[in-house]
N, C-alpha and C positions, 0 to 999 in steps of 0.2 A: 239784214234786219237792223232797223234803227235802234239806238239805245234808248232806254227809258230814263227820264230825268228823275233822280232820287231827291235832289236838292240843287240849289244853284251851283254848287261846287262839285257835284258828283253825279255821274251817269252810269247806268249799268245795263248789261245785255240780258234779255229774257232767256232763261235756261229751262230745260225740260227734263223731268225725271221719267222713269219708265211708266209711271201711272198717268203721265200726261199724253202719252202717244198710243197708237194702235196700228197694227198691220192690216192692210186692206187686201181682201181676196181679189184675184185677177180673173180674167176671162178663161184662163186655162187651169185645169187641175190634172193631177196624175196619181196613179196608184202609189201608196206609201212604200211598197216594195221596190219601187224604182227610184227611191230617194237615197242619196248617200250622205251620211253625216261624218265621214272620215275627215281627219285633219292631220297635217304634218308640219313639223318645224325642224329645220336643218335636215339631218339625215333620219329623223325619227318619225314614224307614222303611227297614228292612233285611230282606233275604230270610232271613238266618240270625242267631241271637242271639249272635254271636261278635264280640268286640273283640280285636284283637291287642295284647298287652301292650307298653308302651313300654320295651322293653329292647333293647339293641343286638344281641343274639344272635338276636332274633326279628323286629324291625321295622327295615327300611331304607325309604327312599322307594319303592323298587321293590316290596318285599313289601307295603307299605301300599297301594300301587296295586292289586296283585294281589288282596289280601284284599277291597278295596273292590269290585273287579269281580266277585268271587265272592259278593257280597251281604253282607259283613260290614263292620267298621270297623277300619281300621288306625290305631293311635295312635303317632305318632313321638315318641321321647324327645328333647326339645329341650335336654337337658343332656348328650346322648350324644356319641358319636364323630362323628356326622354333622354336628354343629354346632360341632365343635372343629377339624376338619381338612377341607381342600378335597378331598382324595382319601383316604378312610379305608380303602380296600380293602387296601393293604399291611399296615396295622395290624391289621385284622380277621384277615388270614391269619397274622400273627405271633402274635396272641392264641391262635389255634387250634393253633399249633405249640409253644407254650411248655411246658417241662417243669413238672411239678406244683410243684416247690419254688421255681420262679421266677414262677409265674403271678400271685400277689397283688401282689408288689413291682413287677413290670413293668406290670401293669394300672394301678396307682396312678400310675406315671410317665406313662403314656399319657393318663390322664384328668386329669392336672394342667394340661394345656393349656387356656387360657381359652376360654370359649364366645364365639363371634363372632356378633353380631346379624345381620350380613349373610348368614351361612350359615343362620340360622333362617329368614329370608325366602326364601332360595334353595330350601331343601329343601321348605318348605311350598308354594311356588309350583310346584315340580315335581309335587307330588301334585295340586294344583288343576288344572294343565294337562292332567292325565290324565282329568279329568271325574268324579272320585269325591269323596265327602265327605271334608273335610280336618279332622283332629284332631291336636292336639299336647299334650304333657304336660310340666309343670314340677313340681318338688317345692315344698313350702310355703316353704322358705327362699330359693328362687330366683324366686318369682313376682313380687315387687315389682321386682326387678332387670331382668327380661326380658319381662314380660307385654306391654309396649307394642310391642316388636318382633314378638311373636306376633300381636297384634291388627292391626298394620300389614300383616302378611303375609296376613291375611284368612282365619283359621280359621273353620270352621263350628261346631266344638265344642272346648271347652277342658277339659283334664283336670288336676286338681291331685292328684297321687298321691305317697304316701309310705308307709313301713311302718305308721305310725300318724298320722292327721291329725285335728286337733281344730278346733272351730269358731273358735277364736282362737289362732293360732300366735304365740308371743312369741319374738322374736329376741334374740341375745346383746347387741345394742346398745340393748335396751329397746323398740325399735319392734315393732309387732305387725301381723300380717295379720288384719284383721277380715273374715272371709269373707262375712258378711252384707252389709256395705257394699260389698265388692269385687264380689260377684256382682250386687248391685243395679245397680252402675254399668256392668256389661258388657251387651252386647246379643247375646251368644251363650250357649247353654246350657252349664252347667258341671257336670262330674262330679267328685266329690271322694271321697277315701278314701286309705288303708284305715281301717276301723273294724270293731270286732268285738263291740260290746255294744249293748244296747237304748238306754241313756241317751245314749251318745256318738252313735249314729246319729240319734236324735231331735233332738239339738242341731244336727247337720249338716243335717238336713232343714229345720230352721227358718231356715237361712241362705238358702234359695231355690235350693239345688242341684237340678238336674234328675235327677241320679242319684247313688247312694252306692256306693262300692266296698267290698266286705266282704272283710277279710283283714288279716293283720298281718305281712306279709313272710314268709309261710310257704311259699315256693316250693321247687322241687326243690333249689336250691343254697343255701338259707338255713341259716345256723347261729345264727339269732336265739335259739333256745331254749337253746343252749349258752352263747352270749355274753352275752345279756341276761336270760335266764330267761323270755322272752316266747313264748307260743304260744296260738293261737286255733283249737281244733278246729272245722273249717269247717261241719259239719252244724248244730251248735248255734249258731254265730255267725250263719249265714244265717237260721235260724229266728228268732233274737232280733231281727235287723234287720228281717225281714219283719213282725214284730209291731209294731215302731216305725213302719213304713210304714203299717200298718193304722190305728194310733192317730193318726198325723199326718194321715191322710186325713180322719178325723172332726174332729180339732182345727182343720184348715185349711178345712174346709167343702168338701172335694172335690179338693184338690191331691194328685196321685199322684206320688210320687218313686220312680224305678226302682231296684231293688236288683240289683247286679251282682257276682257272685262273682269274687274275684280272689285265687287262691291254692289250692294243693292240688289242682289240676285236671290230672292227668296222663293220664287216660284218658277214653274216651267214657262209661264208667260213672259217673265223677265228675261229668261234665257233666250227665248225667241226674239224678243225686242232688241236684246243686246247684239245679236248677230245681224238683225235687220238694220241696225244703225251702223254696222261696219266692223264688228268684232269677228275675228277668226275663230276664237275659242273663248271659254269662260272659266274663271277660277271660282269654285263654289265653296262656301263656308257653311252658313246656317242650313242651306238646302241639304248638305250631306251630314250635318250634325243631327238631323232627324232620323238617320238610319240607326237601327237597333245596335249595330256593331260599333258605332261612333264612341270614342273613348270618353266623351263628355257625359255619357249616361243620361241623356235628356236635357243637358245644359250646354250652352255655347258661350265662349269668351274668346277674345283676341288678345294679342300682346299688350294692347293699350289698357286693358283692364287691370294689369298688375304692374304698370310703370312705377318705378321706385320714387319718382319725384312728382309726377303729375298724371295720375290715372285719368283716362278719358274714354273709358268703356266700362260696361257692366257685364257681369255674368247674367245671362238671360235664359229662362226656361223655354225649351222648344218641345213640341210634341213629337214623339217617336211614331213614325207612320209605317214602318216596316223594315225589312232587311235592306241592305245596300243595293242588292239587285232589284228589289221592288221599287226603291226610290228612283233608280236609274231607268229600269226597263219594265216595271209593272209586273203584274196588274196592280193598278192603283186602288187602294181601299177607300180613298177619299176623292172628292171632286173639286178640291181647292188649289190644284196645281202643285202640290207638294209630293206627289207620287208619279212615277213613270215620266220622268223629265225628258228622256230621249224619245219616248213614244210621242209625246206632245210636240217636240221639235219636228219629228218626222211628219206628223199630221199637219202642222202649220205649213211646212214646205210643200206637202202634196196638195193642200187646199189652195195654195197660191201658185202651184204649177212649176216650182223650181226644183232642179235635179240635185244640186249640191250646194254646199255652204257658200261658196264664192258667188254663185248665181243669186242666192237668196239675199245677199247684201244689197241687191238692186231692187228689192221689193218696195212697193209704195207704202209710205207711212203717213199717217195724218195726226194732227194735234186733236186729241179727244180725251180730255181729262176724265179719269175714272170716277164715277159717282157711286159711292158705297150706299147700300140700302139699309 
């Protein structure tokens, strides 16, 4: 695709969001009972290709356990309210009741409380005691400070997640997080991201990561495009990172790195399109924040909303559409793609005739911008 001339000194490539594309039915269909939506990474296998995003409005120890029992993977935010306070429930209720003009200021005050290593161990142990796969997340600038407490607690999978993550993160004091060395020294699979370009993804894959998150902090509450000028249309970003996965597979002699879409996934249609563009799985935030059990109590926010220096996200109200099981497996009480996410994925795969997720990545996609009525 040729670049578009923005001006005499700058050209840009056309990029597409999920709303710009659509999946095309094929000549073959199959019964939805013959469709598999199972997914696996490293030694772990899951019934559904869903990770719960490590945000306090989505994942608590209880919802991580519930998602694990439903066949997915809940990722707990180890810099969140659950590792800062012994009893975070009153604070979660307060955040949900804050007036709009007080939300950012008060959330910054709440999240100024230091992270407590003993709570990291306690929360992860709670998930482990339930018998599900244990995963926790730290941002790049907090990894070196807290990763030992995470490993001591016994995680099965470690997530390093930020709006943008590079293969080498340089800190203000001159120290750096060398991901390649860090991952090599760990004995658990590591998922890293976000990333939104071919080159950046290829560099992350070369660190030894088991999976790469695709996205640039573009969730429902993000104001990153207004604050920082950053935006990564997800359909193009996933396709670019999937191309890096393909090329790294050849470069490494057969090492497969999983691509996980993380951002812009508000409906079941977005989930379908993410996999059609090359994702192996999806990390859901606002889609799961709509569950009755979500700790956000009908509100959703990410770590960007309470950044101490430069907030670039809002607390946003989301409609609660049912239990977590109804959000994932139905029956859906609404027809807008916010309920029965996995049922919709199965239906899309059966309508296009594909048997499993890997096959479905080959489905035909067209550019057809969505026209709202």
